[in-house]
N, C-alpha and C positions, 0 to 999 in steps of 0.2 A: 732805652728805645722800647716801643711797643712792638712786640714780635708777632702779633696776630696778623694773618695774611692780609686782611682788609686794611691794615694800617702800616704796612711795610714802609720804612723810610721816614715815618712821622715821629716827632718827639712825643714823649709821654705827657698826656694832658695833666696828670696830677703833679708833674714837676714843672713844666714850662707854660701851663695854662692851656685853654681850649684852642685847638688849631683852627684857623680861619681859612676854610677851603675856598672861599670866594676868590682868592687870588689866582687860583688855577682854573677858573671858569669864566673866560672872556665872553662878553655879550656880542656874539657875532650872529649874522643872519643865517637862517637854515639853508643848507646847500644840498644838492642832489648830484647824482652821477653825471660827470662830464666826459669821461673817456672810459668806456668798458674795458675790462682787463682780460677776462676769459670769453672768447668769442668763437662762433662758428662762421664758416664762410658760405660758399655758394649753395643755392637751391635752384634746381632746374625743373621746368615743367613744359609739356607740350600737349596740345590737343590732337586727337585723331578722331576718326569718324564715329567711333562707338564710346569714347571715353577720354581719359587723361592719363599720361605718364608723368611721374614726378620723382626726383631723386635728390639726395643730399649725402655728402660724405659724413663719416662718423667721428671727425676730429673736432676737438675744442682746443684752441690754441691759448696758451698763457702768454700774452704778448706775442713774441716771435717764437716761443717754444712750443713745439708739438706735444703738448702735455697730456691730454686726455684723448685716448684713441678708441673709445667705445661710447661715444655720446650720440644717442639716436635723436635725430632732429626732424623726423617725420612722425607726426602725431595723428593717428586715425580718430575720426569723430563719427560715431555710428557706422553704418554700412554704406553710406552715401558720399562721404567726404573725408578729406585728409588735409592737414595743415603742415607745410614745411617752413621751418623757422630759421632765419639766419640772424647773426648779431649776438648780443650779450646773452650768455648762457643762464645767468641768474634770473634775468628777466624772462627768458624762455621757460624756466621752471615755474615762475609765477603764472605765466600764461597757461602753462599746462595744468596747474592746479585750478585756474579759473575755468578752463574747458572741462576738466573732470567734474567740477561742481555743477556746471551747466548741463552736462550729460546726465548726471544723477537726477537733476530737477526735471529734465525732459522725460527720463525713463519712468518717473513717478507721476507724470502728468496724466490727467484723466481726459484730456481733450482728444486723444487719439491721433494727434498730428506730431510729426517729428521735424527737426530742423534740417533743411537741405543745405547744400554748399553755399548757395546764394544768401540764405538767411545767416549762416555762420560768418560769412564775409562781412555782411552788414554789421553784425554784432561786434566783430573784432575791430572794424573801422571806427565804431563809436567809442570802444574802449581806448584805442590808440589816440583818438582825437581829444578825448577827455583828459587823458594823462598829459598830452602836449599842452592843453589849455591850462593845466595846473602847474606848468613849467617843471614837470617832473616826468619826462617822457620815458616809455619803455624803448630801450635801444635795440629795436628789432625791425626787420622787414620780413613779412610773411607772404607766402603763396598759398592761397586756398583753392584746392582742386576737388572736383567731384561732379555731382549731378544736381541740377536745379529742380524746381518744382514740376517741370515738364519732362524730367528724366533726360535732359539734353546735357552734354558736356559743358562744365562751367569752370573757368580758370580766371582768377583775378588776384591782384596784389594789394597790400596795404603796408605802409612804412611808419616810422616813428612819429611823423607829423599827421598821420591819419589820411594821407593822400592815397587815393585808390585809382587803379586803372586795370583794364582788361586787354588781353591780346591772345592770339593762338599759341604764342611761345613767350614765356617769361623766364627771367633769371634774376637772382640777387647776387650781391657781392661782385667778385671778379668775373663770375659767369655772365654778368650783364655786358662785359667787354669782350670776353673770349668765347663764350658759348652762344650768345645770341646771334651773332653773324652767321654761324654755322647752322643754327636752327632755322633762321629766317630764309636761308637758301632753300630749305625743304618746304616751309609752310609760313609764308609771310602775310597771308591774308585768310579771312574766314572762308572765302570761297574755295580754298585749297584743302580745307579740313576734311571735306567729304571724300577726297581721294586719298587721304593719308591713312594708311593701315596701322594696325597695332604693331606689327613686326617692324615696320619702318620707324615708328615712333620710339620703340624700345632700343633699336639699334642706334638711332641718332642720339638718344640720351646717354647711352653707354659710351659712345664715341666721344661726346662732349665731356663726360667725367674723366676720360683718359687725357684729353687735351688739358683740362684743368689741373690734373695731377702733374703733367709735364711742366706747366707754366705758372701755376700758382703755389707760392711757397707755403701757404697756409692750408693746403689740401692734403688728402690721404688717398691711398689706393684701396681702401675699404669703404663701402658706401651702402646706403639703403635706397631701395627703389620700390615704387608702388605703382600699380595699375588700378584705375577705378573704372568699372563698367557697370551697366545696368544689370547684366546677367550674373556677374560674379561678385559684385560689390567691391570692397577694397582688398586687393591682394598685395600684401606687403612682405618684402624680403629685406631683412635688416643686416645681413653680413655678407654682402656680395664683394667679390674681389675682381680688380681690373685684370683682364686677360689680354694676351697678345701685346704686351708692352715692348716698345723698341726705342732704345736710346741711341741708336746709330747716328742720328742727326747731330748729336752733341759733339762728335769727334771733329766736325768741320767748323764749329763756331769758335770765333776768336774775338777777344775784346768785349766780354759781357754781351755777346749776341749782336753787337753793332755791325760786324762784317762776317761774312760766311765764305769760306773757300769753296771753289767749284772744282 
């Protein structure tokens, strides 16, 4: 036998003749990711009168295993915008490298102009749509938050199909089912944003992160939260911990939550 590592298990060519490797190389079509393995869950964001609050937990799940507990899914882009990414972590890392390259290009630009949140959202939507058109999508949904060209709060979403939409409150993953109803009670229309203060927005997002930790098996009690305003830019805190947790409600639940004793 040939004991060189690159030929383990193969008969020696000088004894049995040249090995025909084509038998182990079937001619199959090229394939791409169909089901992401390591994923991040919800990203939440809400507008208030002077800016945006956005948050995401620090967990990346390996299937159903809470495997990586220090994955930061909020990525600042200059001092005017931030991107929250849910979905496949390897695709998130690709997007992060893409944004870093774009940021370097912008910093060395001689035009004197910088990308705002609306420009960044347009760029990411084109990237996602192009990959979707190549039948090789990036398995992510992103929230882009920050300030537009007029220094007004901007919040919009883009998913793996390149679909985009805007709203005063947005969420990805399980947050779209569990957190959005809570956020919409506070601000369901652009007309209410002018009366929505920073303190109320931060409190609402923190409360929603707590609800997600209670109800979403792929969430964590450590999260990142950022506030984007014209005066302070991007204020990012990456290792926040849920406070005031109470599991008292669990004592009365029977039958996987279908009935509750009173």
